Every structure is written in C-alpha cells, then in structure tokens.
N, C-alpha and C positions, 0 to 999 in steps of 0.2 A: 168440366173435368176438372177432378182434384190431383191435386200433386201434392207428395209428400215431403214435406220442407226437412224431415231428416235422414236425407238423404247421405249416406256414406263417400266417402271421401273414390273408395273404389266404384260405387257406382258411379257417380259423377262422373269420373274418367272415360267410363263405359258406355254413358247415354248417346242418343243421337245425334245431331245439330238441330234438329226440330222440334226438340223439346223445349221448346224457347222459357218457361217457367224454372225447369228445373236447371238450365245455359244458366242463369242468372244467379242460381243458388249457389255453384259450383263455382262458378267466379266473385261471388262473394266470397267463400272460404278461400279464394285459391290467391285474393287481396290479399289474405293475413298471412297469409305464406311467408317462411317459416314460423311456427308458435311452438315446436319444439327441436329436438336438435336431430342433425340431419346426418346418417350414414354416406362417407362417399364409399365405396369398396376398392381396393386395389388387387390387382389380380397377382402379385408379387411381393416377397419377403419386403420387410422393410430395410430403406439403407440405398436400396437402386432408385433409377432419372425414376420410373414412372412415380414411386413413392414419394423422393422428394420433392416434385412437382406438383403432386397431388396436395401436399402439406401446404405448398405456398399458396396454394389456387384454395385449400379449404383455410385458410386463417384470414385469404381477405374477405371470403363469402362470409363466415363468422363475421368477421368486421364490420362488412357493409351490409351486411341482412338480420343482425341483432339474434343470432340461433348457433349455439355449436355446430359446425359439420366436420363428424369427428372422424378420421380416416382410418379403417377397417383391411387388414392386411388380409387379404385370405387365397396365398402362394396355393399354385397345384395346376394342372393340366393344363401346365401353358398358359394358364390363364384363363384357363374357359370353367371352371370352378366357380370363381367369382364373377365373369359373365353369368354362366347357369341362372347363379342365385339370386342376381339382379333383377335378370328376363322374367322370373318367380314370383318377383317382389309384390306388391299392392304399387299399382299406377301414379302416387302421390305426393312426389315429388321428396319421399324422405328415405329413398333408399335411391341412391343413383352409384354410378361406374363410375372412374375414371381410367376410362380406356385406353389401350394402346393399339400401334399397327400391329401388335403382334396378334391381337385378333380376327382381322383383316387378311393376315396368312391364313389362321387358323380356320379360316373357311375352306380354305383347298387343301390343309396341310393333313386336316383329320377329316377318313373317309365321314364319320361320323357325327361329327358335330351338330349338338342339339341349341344350334341359336343360330338366327343372322340376323348381321348385325343393319343390316334397312328395314329388314321388316319385324323382328322386334325391340326397337327402340327407335326412341325420340331420339337424336341430335340435338346436344343443348350448345358448346361450342366447342371452337378447337382450341386448347391451353397454350402450347408451345411443339417446337420442331428444333431437334436438338439432331448433328452429326454423330455417325456412328467413329470410331475410331480403333485403329491395330496396335494392339500393344503385345510388347513382349515381355518375356522373364529377364530378367538383367544377363542373367549366363547365357543368354542367348546370344552367337557370336553373329549379330547384323546387325550392322546401323543403319538400313536402310531394306527398300522392298526387296530387290533386286538378289542383295544377299542373303534375304531370309529366305527366300523361294532357294536359290542354290542349296541353301544348309536343309530346309525342311525334304529337299527330294533327297538328299543325302540318308533324312535320317526319318524317311517317310514312318517305317513301321514302328520309334518309337517313340513320336510326338503326339499328342492333344493338343486341343482347341477347346476352350471351354462356355459355355454360355448361357446363358439368366433361364432358360427352359425349351424344349425342343419348339420349335414352329417361332417366336420371339425373332426380333430383325436383327440379334446377335447372333442366333442361330445361322439366320439364313443369307446374313452378309455371311460367315463361314462356309456355308453351302456355295454361296455363288465365287465364293473365293478358289476354292478346290474347283469349281467346273471352269472356273478362268485359267487356271494356271495348273491341271492335271494329279493336285497331290490327292492323296489317300489317306491325310491324318486320321482319328480316331474321335467324332464326336463325344464329349461330357456334359450332359444339361444338367443345371440348380435348378434348386427352386426362387431364382432371384439373382441380379448381377453381385451385391453384396455379398454373398459365400463364392458364388466362382470365382471376384474378385481375391476374395481370401486365399483361395487353393492358388489360383496364379501368382501370388505374391509369396507362398509358400515355396511354389516350384513342383506343384502338383500334375499341376498342365502349365505347359511352356506357351502358348499365345491365345489372343481372346480379339475379337471385333465387338466394345461395349461399349456404350454409349457412352458419350464423350465426355456426360458433368461424372458419373460414377470413378470413372478411372483418371480422369485429368489431374488432382490434388495427388495422388500416388505416382504422377509423371512428374510431378514437378517437385518433389522428395525424393525422385530416384529411385524409388522401388519399382518403378515399370521405364520401360524402354518403347515411346511413340514412332512408330514408321509413319503411319499414314490416316490420314479417313478417307470416308465413305461416297463422301457427297461430292459433286463435281467440281466445287470450287469450293478452295480452304476456309477454313473455320476464321472469324475474327479473333475470335482468343486463343489461336493458337497458329498463326502468320504464317512460320515456320515450317508446318509441319504439311509434306506435302499432300496431293489427292496421290486414292490409287491408279487415278487413269492417267496420273503424271508419271508415275510411276512407272508404265506401261503395260497397267492390268486395265483393260478397256474392253467394254463398255464397263461400267463400275457405277453405280449412283443410288446408294440405299441412304434413308433418310429417316430416322424414327420420329415418331410424335404422340404423344398425349393430347386428350381431350373429356371431356364430360358428357357422359349420356343419359339417359332414364330407361325406365320400360315404357313399353309402347303403350298410347291413353294416358301417358304426364297429360296435365293441362296446359294448353297454350300457354298461358297467364302464367302458371308456375317455370316454367322453359321460357319463358320471352325475361320475366326475371331472373333466374338466374343468369341468362345470354349477358343480359346486361350488365349485371354485378360482375362479369367475366371480362367482360368489356370495359371496362372501366377501370379493376385493377392492373391492366397490361400499361396506363396511364401515367402511373403511381410511378414516382421514382425508385421506392426503395424495393421493391416489382422489377425494376429493368436490369435496377443492381445485382441483382439476386438472378435475376436470367442470365443476363452477361457472364456472372461467375460460371454458371454451367454451360456457357456456349448455346441457350437456347436461344432462339427467336420468336414471338410472335408477332400475330398482325388481328386488328380485330375483324369479329366474323359473324354470317348471323347463323341460325340452326338452319337456316334452308341451304347456306355454304359449305358449312361443317357436315352436313348430308351427302349431299353435292359428293364433296370430297372423299367419304368413308366411301360411297359407291366406286368411285372412280380408283381408291386403293384397292380393294378388293379385285378390281378389275385386273390391274395394276401385277399383283402379285400373283397370280393365279399362272401366269404363266414360266415366271421366274421356281416357283414350286414344283413345277410340271419337269423343268428345263434339269432343275438340281435330282431329281429323283429322292427324293426326299418327304418322307410317310409317317405320321404317327397314329398308332391305333389308338 
C-alpha cells in the first residue's frame, strides 16, 4: 500500500486514526506549527472584554510560538457570525475562535443556530473568567440596588438597558434581573460592549450589566456608578461593591468566561501546543497583572477540562434562557 506524503492539512485533520503512515505525516507538520500567521477571530467589536482578553492571549501566543497571532474582530449576530465562520474554516490551527459565554447561551437563545459548540469544535483552553457588574449613568438617582429598583419601577416605561448583543451574558444578566425584580425595561442590543458603554456614558441608556473589565475604568473616573456585581462573591478588584444577592436580588450568579477553540478535526498536537502555551502564559507576572486590572481570574486547564466546562455551560444556561422568555430569530 502506497501513501501520498503530500497530504494537505485539511486531509491530515480528517484522516482516520488507523492510517498510521498518514498520521505520522500529519504529526510531522503539526510539530512545526505554526509556520505562518494565525487568525484569532473575536465575535465582538474592539474594546470589549472578549477583545481585550483575546489580545492579551494573542500577544502571549505570538511570543511563545514565534508566529503572529492576529486578532480579527467580526461582530454581529451575538457572535454567531464569527462562530459560524470559524466552524467552516480549515481545521489546521490557523483560524481559531476566542469564544465567550455568549456562544453557550446562543445554543438555546437562537432557535436556528448553525453550530454546536460540543460537536463542531475542539476545545483548546479556558482563558479567563470575569464578573459582570451593574452600572448606571450618574444621573440615575440611586446609590444602591434597592434604590435603583424603586426608581426603575417608577420609570419603567422611560428607561432602557444596554448589552453587547442579544444572547450575551450581559443581555442575559439583564433579563435575569428583570425576572427577579419584575421590571419591564427595554433591552437595547449593540455590536459589542464598547459602543454600548459609550451610549451609557452619554445617557442614551440608563443601565447595563457589563463585563467588569470594560466598565470599571469608567466607574473609577466617575463616568458611571457601580451598584453590584453578578457573582456569588465580591470581586477582589472591587471589594466595596456588593453582590446582587447581598443586595436582595437572589438567586443571582452570572460569570462571563472566555477561551480558545478550533474547528473540529484540528490535530491534537496543535491543540495541545496551544493549550500548553496558554497555560504557561497564566504564570507570567505581566499576564497576572493585566488580569488583575481587569478583575479577571484564570487557572490552568486541559482541553478536556475546557470541553467539559463548555458542555456544562450550555446545560446551565438553557433553563435561564427559557425562564427569561428571551428569544432571537
């Protein structure tokens, strides 16, 4: 039996495990990975938390693996456009997705979603977790959650909240807040956190459940007021900001997360190399300092760990989406 040793990367990724000689060729080119620039696709606009964390990791991967890892922002469809594009890419490790919790939510939120996170992708590594934070425009006459709820109820038909897009954790945190409090405020989706925050600062919307890294600098500068975090425990980066549960809105536990995934069939050697580089980056003081400024946390994990985590997140968010009644066509 003869083997064609000029196999393409796509062919290598799709060959069965029993073809030993071909597998050896695939392993050979995988060991040389990467030998050209790598695209890291982000489903949101530049400046949002997904983008910020993706750029931190892209810089580390560039330095560690010796080729440029270039962040490409492809906002739209609550990150579905980017996810679908990466699903369709060649499984050779040169097109990756920096995925967010949004995609796990979208599996239930969108009735006709064209991807399955567990079936269509290879998990690489969980990059970071961050809390969401309830922020309001300074003109809102409330300094805590109780005062805000009372004001919002009195102005239900006049106020709205922003999100980084339908189906994002920012959106679903707002929907969960409405379910827990009975508020009927209007949702205004944007193509990313950055433009949403811009309009919040400008007073076009009144509040938002933003990822903490994107809004915290504006809280510190006085452009926004922080009323609560969405996690069960307070953030080490903002220990004076209470949780929503402490503020009387319970149960409430929403955490945003971000990580790297690749198209299904990407060789294990490539996935493992990327995973190792990311885990190594978590130990670097400069990465730890950058994460601390964002209120983000990380821990070393395997591709299997991240795959199991994604599977659990899809299952966790399904009943939340159903309870909120939110759907997106």
